[in-house]
PDBQT receptor file of N, H, CA, C and O in Angstrom, charges set to zero:
ATOM      1  N   MET A   1      87.886  92.064  86.982  1.00  0.00    +0.000 N 
ATOM      2  CA  MET A   1      88.069  93.259  87.770  1.00  0.00    +0.000 C 
ATOM      3  C   MET A   1      89.570  93.499  87.934  1.00  0.00    +0.000 C 
ATOM      4  O   MET A   1      90.324  92.599  88.305  1.00  0.00    +0.000 OA
ATOM      5  N   LEU A   2      89.976  94.717  87.653  1.00  0.00    +0.000 N 
ATOM      6  H   LEU A   2      89.364  95.448  87.351  1.00  0.00    +0.000 HD
ATOM      7  CA  LEU A   2      91.397  95.052  87.667  1.00  0.00    +0.000 C 
ATOM      8  C   LEU A   2      92.036  94.922  89.045  1.00  0.00    +0.000 C 
ATOM      9  O   LEU A   2      93.224  94.617  89.148  1.00  0.00    +0.000 OA
ATOM     10  N   LEU A   3      91.267  95.149  90.099  1.00  0.00    +0.000 N 
ATOM     11  H   LEU A   3      90.302  95.397  90.015  1.00  0.00    +0.000 HD
ATOM     12  CA  LEU A   3      91.838  95.011  91.440  1.00  0.00    +0.000 C 
ATOM     13  C   LEU A   3      92.289  93.585  91.720  1.00  0.00    +0.000 C 
ATOM     14  O   LEU A   3      93.169  93.356  92.549  1.00  0.00    +0.000 OA
ATOM     15  N   LEU A   4      91.690  92.642  91.033  1.00  0.00    +0.000 N 
ATOM     16  H   LEU A   4      90.975  92.829  90.359  1.00  0.00    +0.000 HD
ATOM     17  CA  LEU A   4      92.033  91.237  91.231  1.00  0.00    +0.000 C 
ATOM     18  C   LEU A   4      93.027  90.724  90.205  1.00  0.00    +0.000 C 
ATOM     19  O   LEU A   4      93.859  89.871  90.513  1.00  0.00    +0.000 OA
ATOM     20  N   SER A   5      92.944  91.239  88.995  1.00  0.00    +0.000 N 
ATOM     21  H   SER A   5      92.268  91.932  88.745  1.00  0.00    +0.000 HD
ATOM     22  CA  SER A   5      93.733  90.669  87.909  1.00  0.00    +0.000 C 
ATOM     23  C   SER A   5      95.084  91.345  87.681  1.00  0.00    +0.000 C 
ATOM     24  O   SER A   5      95.899  90.851  86.902  1.00  0.00    +0.000 OA
ATOM     25  N   THR A   6      95.328  92.478  88.359  1.00  0.00    +0.000 N 
ATOM     26  H   THR A   6      94.667  92.879  88.992  1.00  0.00    +0.000 HD
ATOM     27  CA  THR A   6      96.618  93.153  88.212  1.00  0.00    +0.000 C 
ATOM     28  C   THR A   6      97.140  93.574  89.581  1.00  0.00    +0.000 C 
ATOM     29  O   THR A   6      96.404  93.596  90.568  1.00  0.00    +0.000 OA
ATOM     30  N   ALA A   7      98.401  93.901  89.614  1.00  0.00    +0.000 N 
ATOM     31  H   ALA A   7      98.999  93.883  88.813  1.00  0.00    +0.000 HD
ATOM     32  CA  ALA A   7      98.997  94.450  90.830  1.00  0.00    +0.000 C 
ATOM     33  C   ALA A   7      99.139  95.964  90.701  1.00  0.00    +0.000 C 
ATOM     34  O   ALA A   7      99.829  96.598  91.499  1.00  0.00    +0.000 OA
ATOM     35  N   ASP A   8      98.481  96.544  89.689  1.00  0.00    +0.000 N 
ATOM     36  H   ASP A   8      97.920  96.029  89.041  1.00  0.00    +0.000 HD
ATOM     37  CA  ASP A   8      98.553  97.991  89.480  1.00  0.00    +0.000 C 
ATOM     38  C   ASP A   8      98.034  98.723  90.708  1.00  0.00    +0.000 C 
ATOM     39  O   ASP A   8      97.136  98.234  91.394  1.00  0.00    +0.000 OA
ATOM     40  N   PRO A   9      98.595  99.893  90.985  1.00  0.00    +0.000 N 
ATOM     41  CA  PRO A   9      98.107 100.685  92.111  1.00  0.00    +0.000 C 
ATOM     42  C   PRO A   9      96.647 101.102  91.899  1.00  0.00    +0.000 C 
ATOM     43  O   PRO A   9      96.189 101.235  90.764  1.00  0.00    +0.000 OA
ATOM     44  N   VAL A  10      95.939 101.300  92.983  1.00  0.00    +0.000 N 
ATOM     45  H   VAL A  10      96.311 101.191  93.905  1.00  0.00    +0.000 HD
ATOM     46  CA  VAL A  10      94.537 101.701  92.909  1.00  0.00    +0.000 C 
ATOM     47  C   VAL A  10      94.397 103.012  92.129  1.00  0.00    +0.000 C 
ATOM     48  O   VAL A  10      93.433 103.188  91.384  1.00  0.00    +0.000 OA
ATOM     49  N   THR A  11      95.330 103.912  92.294  1.00  0.00    +0.000 N 
ATOM     50  H   THR A  11      96.113 103.769  92.899  1.00  0.00    +0.000 HD
ATOM     51  CA  THR A  11      95.285 105.188  91.570  1.00  0.00    +0.000 C 
ATOM     52  C   THR A  11      95.249 104.959  90.070  1.00  0.00    +0.000 C 
ATOM     53  O   THR A  11      94.435 105.558  89.367  1.00  0.00    +0.000 OA
ATOM     54  N   GLU A  12      96.116 104.107  89.582  1.00  0.00    +0.000 N 
ATOM     55  H   GLU A  12      96.777 103.621  90.153  1.00  0.00    +0.000 HD
ATOM     56  CA  GLU A  12      96.172 103.817  88.147  1.00  0.00    +0.000 C 
ATOM     57  C   GLU A  12      94.874 103.161  87.673  1.00  0.00    +0.000 C 
ATOM     58  O   GLU A  12      94.364 103.489  86.602  1.00  0.00    +0.000 OA
ATOM     59  N   ILE A  13      94.352 102.249  88.459  1.00  0.00    +0.000 N 
ATOM     60  H   ILE A  13      94.767 101.983  89.329  1.00  0.00    +0.000 HD
ATOM     61  CA  ILE A  13      93.102 101.572  88.107  1.00  0.00    +0.000 C 
ATOM     62  C   ILE A  13      91.958 102.575  88.049  1.00  0.00    +0.000 C 
ATOM     63  O   ILE A  13      91.126 102.509  87.145  1.00  0.00    +0.000 OA
ATOM     64  N   ALA A  14      91.906 103.501  88.998  1.00  0.00    +0.000 N 
ATOM     65  H   ALA A  14      92.583 103.554  89.733  1.00  0.00    +0.000 HD
ATOM     66  CA  ALA A  14      90.847 104.509  89.022  1.00  0.00    +0.000 C 
ATOM     67  C   ALA A  14      90.856 105.341  87.746  1.00  0.00    +0.000 C 
ATOM     68  O   ALA A  14      89.815 105.526  87.115  1.00  0.00    +0.000 OA
ATOM     69  N   PHE A  15      92.020 105.838  87.367  1.00  0.00    +0.000 N 
ATOM     70  H   PHE A  15      92.865 105.687  87.880  1.00  0.00    +0.000 HD
ATOM     71  CA  PHE A  15      92.110 106.680  86.178  1.00  0.00    +0.000 C 
ATOM     72  C   PHE A  15      91.896 105.873  84.901  1.00  0.00    +0.000 C 
ATOM     73  O   PHE A  15      91.286 106.370  83.955  1.00  0.00    +0.000 OA
ATOM     74  N   ASP A  16      92.386 104.644  84.862  1.00  0.00    +0.000 N 
ATOM     75  H   ASP A  16      92.881 104.241  85.631  1.00  0.00    +0.000 HD
ATOM     76  CA  ASP A  16      92.158 103.779  83.702  1.00  0.00    +0.000 C 
ATOM     77  C   ASP A  16      90.678 103.435  83.540  1.00  0.00    +0.000 C 
ATOM     78  O   ASP A  16      90.221 103.134  82.437  1.00  0.00    +0.000 OA
ATOM     79  N   SER A  17      89.937 103.481  84.643  1.00  0.00    +0.000 N 
ATOM     80  H   SER A  17      90.309 103.725  85.539  1.00  0.00    +0.000 HD
ATOM     81  CA  SER A  17      88.514 103.160  84.620  1.00  0.00    +0.000 C 
ATOM     82  C   SER A  17      87.655 104.374  84.269  1.00  0.00    +0.000 C 
ATOM     83  O   SER A  17      86.429 104.276  84.219  1.00  0.00    +0.000 OA
ATOM     84  N   GLY A  18      88.290 105.503  84.030  1.00  0.00    +0.000 N 
ATOM     85  H   GLY A  18      89.286 105.582  84.071  1.00  0.00    +0.000 HD
ATOM     86  CA  GLY A  18      87.554 106.680  83.584  1.00  0.00    +0.000 C 
ATOM     87  C   GLY A  18      87.224 107.696  84.657  1.00  0.00    +0.000 C 
ATOM     88  O   GLY A  18      86.546 108.686  84.381  1.00  0.00    +0.000 OA
ATOM     89  N   PHE A  19      87.688 107.473  85.871  1.00  0.00    +0.000 N 
ATOM     90  H   PHE A  19      88.238 106.669  86.095  1.00  0.00    +0.000 HD
ATOM     91  CA  PHE A  19      87.439 108.449  86.930  1.00  0.00    +0.000 C 
ATOM     92  C   PHE A  19      88.434 109.587  86.811  1.00  0.00    +0.000 C 
ATOM     93  O   PHE A  19      89.607 109.375  86.505  1.00  0.00    +0.000 OA
ATOM     94  N   ASN A  20      87.947 110.812  87.060  1.00  0.00    +0.000 N 
ATOM     95  H   ASN A  20      86.994 110.984  87.309  1.00  0.00    +0.000 HD
ATOM     96  CA  ASN A  20      88.818 111.979  86.982  1.00  0.00    +0.000 C 
ATOM     97  C   ASN A  20      89.503 112.285  88.302  1.00  0.00    +0.000 C 
ATOM     98  O   ASN A  20      90.442 113.080  88.355  1.00  0.00    +0.000 OA
ATOM     99  N   SER A  21      89.029 111.649  89.370  1.00  0.00    +0.000 N 
ATOM    100  H   SER A  21      88.266 111.004  89.327  1.00  0.00    +0.000 HD
ATOM    101  CA  SER A  21      89.671 111.855  90.664  1.00  0.00    +0.000 C 
ATOM    102  C   SER A  21      89.638 110.558  91.462  1.00  0.00    +0.000 C 
ATOM    103  O   SER A  21      88.713 109.754  91.345  1.00  0.00    +0.000 OA
ATOM    104  N   LEU A  22      90.653 110.383  92.259  1.00  0.00    +0.000 N 
ATOM    105  H   LEU A  22      91.404 111.036  92.354  1.00  0.00    +0.000 HD
ATOM    106  CA  LEU A  22      90.742 109.206  93.118  1.00  0.00    +0.000 C 
ATOM    107  C   LEU A  22      89.636 109.236  94.165  1.00  0.00    +0.000 C 
ATOM    108  O   LEU A  22      89.092 108.196  94.535  1.00  0.00    +0.000 OA
ATOM    109  N   ARG A  23      89.313 110.419  94.633  1.00  0.00    +0.000 N 
ATOM    110  H   ARG A  23      89.755 111.264  94.332  1.00  0.00    +0.000 HD
ATOM    111  CA  ARG A  23      88.255 110.579  95.626  1.00  0.00    +0.000 C 
ATOM    112  C   ARG A  23      86.915 110.077  95.093  1.00  0.00    +0.000 C 
ATOM    113  O   ARG A  23      86.177 109.400  95.809  1.00  0.00    +0.000 OA
ATOM    114  N   SER A  24      86.602 110.400  93.857  1.00  0.00    +0.000 N 
ATOM    115  H   SER A  24      87.202 110.950  93.275  1.00  0.00    +0.000 HD
ATOM    116  CA  SER A  24      85.348 109.937  93.241  1.00  0.00    +0.000 C 
ATOM    117  C   SER A  24      85.334 108.417  93.132  1.00  0.00    +0.000 C 
ATOM    118  O   SER A  24      84.320 107.780  93.416  1.00  0.00    +0.000 OA
ATOM    119  N   PHE A  25      86.453 107.841  92.724  1.00  0.00    +0.000 N 
ATOM    120  H   PHE A  25      87.277 108.359  92.493  1.00  0.00    +0.000 HD
ATOM    121  CA  PHE A  25      86.544 106.393  92.601  1.00  0.00    +0.000 C 
ATOM    122  C   PHE A  25      86.305 105.719  93.945  1.00  0.00    +0.000 C 
ATOM    123  O   PHE A  25      85.529 104.768  94.036  1.00  0.00    +0.000 OA
ATOM    124  N   TYR A  26      86.969 106.209  94.990  1.00  0.00    +0.000 N 
ATOM    125  H   TYR A  26      87.599 106.982  94.916  1.00  0.00    +0.000 HD
ATOM    126  CA  TYR A  26      86.796 105.634  96.323  1.00  0.00    +0.000 C 
ATOM    127  C   TYR A  26      85.344 105.747  96.791  1.00  0.00    +0.000 C 
ATOM    128  O   TYR A  26      84.795 104.800  97.355  1.00  0.00    +0.000 OA
ATOM    129  N   ARG A  27      84.726 106.904  96.558  1.00  0.00    +0.000 N 
ATOM    130  H   ARG A  27      85.172 107.673  96.100  1.00  0.00    +0.000 HD
ATOM    131  CA  ARG A  27      83.348 107.119  97.005  1.00  0.00    +0.000 C 
ATOM    132  C   ARG A  27      82.389 106.151  96.318  1.00  0.00    +0.000 C 
ATOM    133  O   ARG A  27      81.552 105.535  96.976  1.00  0.00    +0.000 OA
ATOM    134  N   VAL A  28      82.506 106.017  95.006  1.00  0.00    +0.000 N 
ATOM    135  H   VAL A  28      83.187 106.517  94.471  1.00  0.00    +0.000 HD
ATOM    136  CA  VAL A  28      81.637 105.112  94.252  1.00  0.00    +0.000 C 
ATOM    137  C   VAL A  28      81.918 103.658  94.626  1.00  0.00    +0.000 C 
ATOM    138  O   VAL A  28      80.988 102.872  94.807  1.00  0.00    +0.000 OA
ATOM    139  N   PHE A  29      83.177 103.305  94.740  1.00  0.00    +0.000 N 
ATOM    140  H   PHE A  29      83.932 103.944  94.594  1.00  0.00    +0.000 HD
ATOM    141  CA  PHE A  29      83.546 101.926  95.076  1.00  0.00    +0.000 C 
ATOM    142  C   PHE A  29      83.010 101.556  96.453  1.00  0.00    +0.000 C 
ATOM    143  O   PHE A  29      82.435 100.482  96.628  1.00  0.00    +0.000 OA
ATOM    144  N   LYS A  30      83.197 102.444  97.435  1.00  0.00    +0.000 N 
ATOM    145  H   LYS A  30      83.664 103.316  97.292  1.00  0.00    +0.000 HD
ATOM    146  CA  LYS A  30      82.759 102.140  98.796  1.00  0.00    +0.000 C 
ATOM    147  C   LYS A  30      81.238 102.034  98.867  1.00  0.00    +0.000 C 
ATOM    148  O   LYS A  30      80.709 101.207  99.610  1.00  0.00    +0.000 OA
ATOM    149  N   LYS A  31      80.541 102.854  98.109  1.00  0.00    +0.000 N 
ATOM    150  H   LYS A  31      80.971 103.526  97.506  1.00  0.00    +0.000 HD
ATOM    151  CA  LYS A  31      79.074 102.778  98.085  1.00  0.00    +0.000 C 
ATOM    152  C   LYS A  31      78.629 101.435  97.504  1.00  0.00    +0.000 C 
ATOM    153  O   LYS A  31      77.665 100.840  97.983  1.00  0.00    +0.000 OA
ATOM    154  N   GLU A  32      79.320 100.966  96.489  1.00  0.00    +0.000 N 
ATOM    155  H   GLU A  32      80.103 101.450  96.099  1.00  0.00    +0.000 HD
ATOM    156  CA  GLU A  32      78.949  99.712  95.818  1.00  0.00    +0.000 C 
ATOM    157  C   GLU A  32      79.336  98.470  96.619  1.00  0.00    +0.000 C 
ATOM    158  O   GLU A  32      78.553  97.525  96.716  1.00  0.00    +0.000 OA
ATOM    159  N   TYR A  33      80.533  98.468  97.189  1.00  0.00    +0.000 N 
ATOM    160  H   TYR A  33      81.170  99.235  97.111  1.00  0.00    +0.000 HD
ATOM    161  CA  TYR A  33      81.069  97.258  97.829  1.00  0.00    +0.000 C 
ATOM    162  C   TYR A  33      81.157  97.327  99.354  1.00  0.00    +0.000 C 
ATOM    163  O   TYR A  33      81.449  96.316  99.993  1.00  0.00    +0.000 OA
ATOM    164  N   GLY A  34      80.911  98.487  99.947  1.00  0.00    +0.000 N 
ATOM    165  H   GLY A  34      80.674  99.308  99.428  1.00  0.00    +0.000 HD
ATOM    166  CA  GLY A  34      80.929  98.609 101.396  1.00  0.00    +0.000 C 
ATOM    167  C   GLY A  34      82.313  98.652 102.005  1.00  0.00    +0.000 C 
ATOM    168  O   GLY A  34      82.457  98.531 103.221  1.00  0.00    +0.000 OA
ATOM    169  N   MET A  35      83.332  98.822 101.183  1.00  0.00    +0.000 N 
ATOM    170  H   MET A  35      83.215  98.920 100.195  1.00  0.00    +0.000 HD
ATOM    171  CA  MET A  35      84.718  98.929 101.660  1.00  0.00    +0.000 C 
ATOM    172  C   MET A  35      85.533  99.645 100.599  1.00  0.00    +0.000 C 
ATOM    173  O   MET A  35      85.104  99.774  99.452  1.00  0.00    +0.000 OA
ATOM    174  N   THR A  36      86.708 100.107 100.987  1.00  0.00    +0.000 N 
ATOM    175  H   THR A  36      87.057 100.002 101.918  1.00  0.00    +0.000 HD
ATOM    176  CA  THR A  36      87.568 100.802 100.028  1.00  0.00    +0.000 C 
ATOM    177  C   THR A  36      88.194  99.787  99.068  1.00  0.00    +0.000 C 
ATOM    178  O   THR A  36      88.215  98.590  99.357  1.00  0.00    +0.000 OA
ATOM    179  N   PRO A  37      88.698 100.258  97.939  1.00  0.00    +0.000 N 
ATOM    180  CA  PRO A  37      89.372  99.342  97.016  1.00  0.00    +0.000 C 
ATOM    181  C   PRO A  37      90.534  98.596  97.666  1.00  0.00    +0.000 C 
ATOM    182  O   PRO A  37      90.730  97.409  97.404  1.00  0.00    +0.000 OA
ATOM    183  N   ASN A  38      91.298  99.273  98.502  1.00  0.00    +0.000 N 
ATOM    184  H   ASN A  38      91.139 100.237  98.714  1.00  0.00    +0.000 HD
ATOM    185  CA  ASN A  38      92.429  98.611  99.182  1.00  0.00    +0.000 C 
ATOM    186  C   ASN A  38      91.940  97.529 100.132  1.00  0.00    +0.000 C 
ATOM    187  O   ASN A  38      92.515  96.442 100.184  1.00  0.00    +0.000 OA
ATOM    188  N   GLU A  39      90.886  97.816 100.883  1.00  0.00    +0.000 N 
ATOM    189  H   GLU A  39      90.418  98.699 100.841  1.00  0.00    +0.000 HD
ATOM    190  CA  GLU A  39      90.324  96.818 101.790  1.00  0.00    +0.000 C 
ATOM    191  C   GLU A  39      89.783  95.621 101.005  1.00  0.00    +0.000 C 
ATOM    192  O   GLU A  39      89.942  94.472 101.418  1.00  0.00    +0.000 OA
ATOM    193  N   PHE A  40      89.147  95.905  99.873  1.00  0.00    +0.000 N 
ATOM    194  H   PHE A  40      89.018  96.838  99.537  1.00  0.00    +0.000 HD
ATOM    195  CA  PHE A  40      88.601  94.854  99.015  1.00  0.00    +0.000 C 
ATOM    196  C   PHE A  40      89.706  93.937  98.511  1.00  0.00    +0.000 C 
ATOM    197  O   PHE A  40      89.598  92.713  98.595  1.00  0.00    +0.000 OA
ATOM    198  N   ARG A  41      90.755  94.532  97.992  1.00  0.00    +0.000 N 
ATOM    199  H   ARG A  41      90.843  95.526  97.924  1.00  0.00    +0.000 HD
ATOM    200  CA  ARG A  41      91.882  93.758  97.459  1.00  0.00    +0.000 C 
ATOM    201  C   ARG A  41      92.532  92.931  98.564  1.00  0.00    +0.000 C 
ATOM    202  O   ARG A  41      92.812  91.748  98.374  1.00  0.00    +0.000 OA
ATOM    203  N   ARG A  42      92.767  93.546  99.702  1.00  0.00    +0.000 N 
ATOM    204  H   ARG A  42      92.540  94.507  99.856  1.00  0.00    +0.000 HD
ATOM    205  CA  ARG A  42      93.399  92.865 100.830  1.00  0.00    +0.000 C 
ATOM    206  C   ARG A  42      92.539  91.694 101.312  1.00  0.00    +0.000 C 
ATOM    207  O   ARG A  42      93.062  90.615 101.590  1.00  0.00    +0.000 OA
ATOM    208  N   SER A  43      91.221  91.904 101.413  1.00  0.00    +0.000 N 
ATOM    209  H   SER A  43      90.796  92.781 101.188  1.00  0.00    +0.000 HD
ATOM    210  CA  SER A  43      90.346  90.839 101.913  1.00  0.00    +0.000 C 
ATOM    211  C   SER A  43      90.334  89.643 100.967  1.00  0.00    +0.000 C 
ATOM    212  O   SER A  43      90.270  88.500 101.417  1.00  0.00    +0.000 OA
ATOM    213  N   LEU A  44      90.394  89.890  99.686  1.00  0.00    +0.000 N 
ATOM    214  H   LEU A  44      90.446  90.819  99.320  1.00  0.00    +0.000 HD
ATOM    215  CA  LEU A  44      90.410  88.788  98.727  1.00  0.00    +0.000 C 
ATOM    216  C   LEU A  44      91.753  88.073  98.721  1.00  0.00    +0.000 C 
ATOM    217  O   LEU A  44      91.801  86.848  98.608  1.00  0.00    +0.000 OA
ATOM    218  N   LEU A  45      92.839  88.822  98.842  1.00  0.00    +0.000 N 
ATOM    219  H   LEU A  45      92.800  89.817  98.934  1.00  0.00    +0.000 HD
ATOM    220  CA  LEU A  45      94.161  88.196  98.860  1.00  0.00    +0.000 C 
ATOM    221  C   LEU A  45      94.369  87.374 100.121  1.00  0.00    +0.000 C 
ATOM    222  O   LEU A  45      95.036  86.340 100.081  1.00  0.00    +0.000 OA
ATOM    223  N   GLU A  46      93.812  87.817 101.230  1.00  0.00    +0.000 N 
ATOM    224  H   GLU A  46      93.271  88.657 101.262  1.00  0.00    +0.000 HD
ATOM    225  CA  GLU A  46      93.951  87.061 102.479  1.00  0.00    +0.000 C 
ATOM    226  C   GLU A  46      93.214  85.734 102.404  1.00  0.00    +0.000 C 
ATOM    227  O   GLU A  46      93.584  84.778 103.085  1.00  0.00    +0.000 OA
ATOM    228  N   GLY A  47      92.179  85.668 101.587  1.00  0.00    +0.000 N 
ATOM    229  H   GLY A  47      91.878  86.445 101.034  1.00  0.00    +0.000 HD
ATOM    230  CA  GLY A  47      91.410  84.442 101.451  1.00  0.00    +0.000 C 
ATOM    231  C   GLY A  47      91.999  83.446 100.485  1.00  0.00    +0.000 C 
ATOM    232  O   GLY A  47      91.532  82.309 100.406  1.00  0.00    +0.000 OA
ATOM    233  N   MET A  48      93.028  83.853  99.739  1.00  0.00    +0.000 N 
ATOM    234  H   MET A  48      93.407  84.776  99.803  1.00  0.00    +0.000 HD
ATOM    235  CA  MET A  48      93.654  82.964  98.752  1.00  0.00    +0.000 C 
ATOM    236  C   MET A  48      94.724  82.110  99.417  1.00  0.00    +0.000 C 
ATOM    237  O   MET A  48      95.335  82.523 100.402  1.00  0.00    +0.000 OA
ATOM    238  N   PRO A  49      94.944  80.931  98.878  1.00  0.00    +0.000 N 
ATOM    239  CA  PRO A  49      96.086  80.131  99.353  1.00  0.00    +0.000 C 
ATOM    240  C   PRO A  49      97.374  80.899  99.118  1.00  0.00    +0.000 C 
ATOM    241  O   PRO A  49      97.450  81.712  98.197  1.00  0.00    +0.000 OA
ATOM    242  N   LYS A  50      98.373  80.658  99.924  1.00  0.00    +0.000 N 
ATOM    243  H   LYS A  50      98.312  79.997 100.673  1.00  0.00    +0.000 HD
ATOM    244  CA  LYS A  50      99.637  81.409  99.861  1.00  0.00    +0.000 C 
ATOM    245  C   LYS A  50     100.256  81.408  98.466  1.00  0.00    +0.000 C 
ATOM    246  O   LYS A  50     100.739  82.444  98.011  1.00  0.00    +0.000 OA
ATOM    247  N   ASN A  51     100.251  80.271  97.783  1.00  0.00    +0.000 N 
ATOM    248  H   ASN A  51      99.858  79.429  98.153  1.00  0.00    +0.000 HD
ATOM    249  CA  ASN A  51     100.893  80.223  96.466  1.00  0.00    +0.000 C 
ATOM    250  C   ASN A  51     100.102  80.995  95.418  1.00  0.00    +0.000 C 
ATOM    251  O   ASN A  51     100.683  81.391  94.408  1.00  0.00    +0.000 OA
ATOM    252  N   GLU A  52      98.808  81.227  95.607  1.00  0.00    +0.000 N 
ATOM    253  H   GLU A  52      98.336  80.906  96.428  1.00  0.00    +0.000 HD
ATOM    254  CA  GLU A  52      97.993  81.979  94.671  1.00  0.00    +0.000 C 
ATOM    255  C   GLU A  52      98.206  83.471  94.818  1.00  0.00    +0.000 C 
ATOM    256  O   GLU A  52      98.218  84.186  93.816  1.00  0.00    +0.000 OA
ATOM    257  N   SER A  53      98.375  83.969  96.051  1.00  0.00    +0.000 N 
ATOM    258  H   SER A  53      98.365  83.388  96.865  1.00  0.00    +0.000 HD
ATOM    259  CA  SER A  53      98.474  85.400  96.269  1.00  0.00    +0.000 C 
ATOM    260  C   SER A  53      99.820  85.964  95.811  1.00  0.00    +0.000 C 
ATOM    261  O   SER A  53      99.968  87.182  95.717  1.00  0.00    +0.000 OA
ATOM    262  N   ALA A  54     100.778  85.130  95.531  1.00  0.00    +0.000 N 
ATOM    263  H   ALA A  54     100.658  84.140  95.608  1.00  0.00    +0.000 HD
ATOM    264  CA  ALA A  54     102.096  85.589  95.092  1.00  0.00    +0.000 C 
ATOM    265  C   ALA A  54     102.125  85.929  93.611  1.00  0.00    +0.000 C 
ATOM    266  O   ALA A  54     103.123  86.457  93.120  1.00  0.00    +0.000 OA
ATOM    267  N   ARG A  55     101.061  85.642  92.899  1.00  0.00    +0.000 N 
ATOM    268  H   ARG A  55     100.250  85.213  93.298  1.00  0.00    +0.000 HD
ATOM    269  CA  ARG A  55     101.037  85.910  91.447  1.00  0.00    +0.000 C 
ATOM    270  C   ARG A  55     100.981  87.349  91.129  1.00  0.00    +0.000 C 
ATOM    271  O   ARG A  55     100.955  87.721  89.956  1.00  0.00    +0.000 OA
TER     272      ARG A  55
């Protein structure tokens, strides 16, 4: 998943994933995962050890 494997902005990931609008990406993502892409990324990074999240 690009949100985990890159530091690319969510906007870039949305368009690279084939979405024509950021709004559509957020709507589909939130329906699937129950949170926004930014919240998802933040929650996973907070759970990582400090030396892992710096990558």
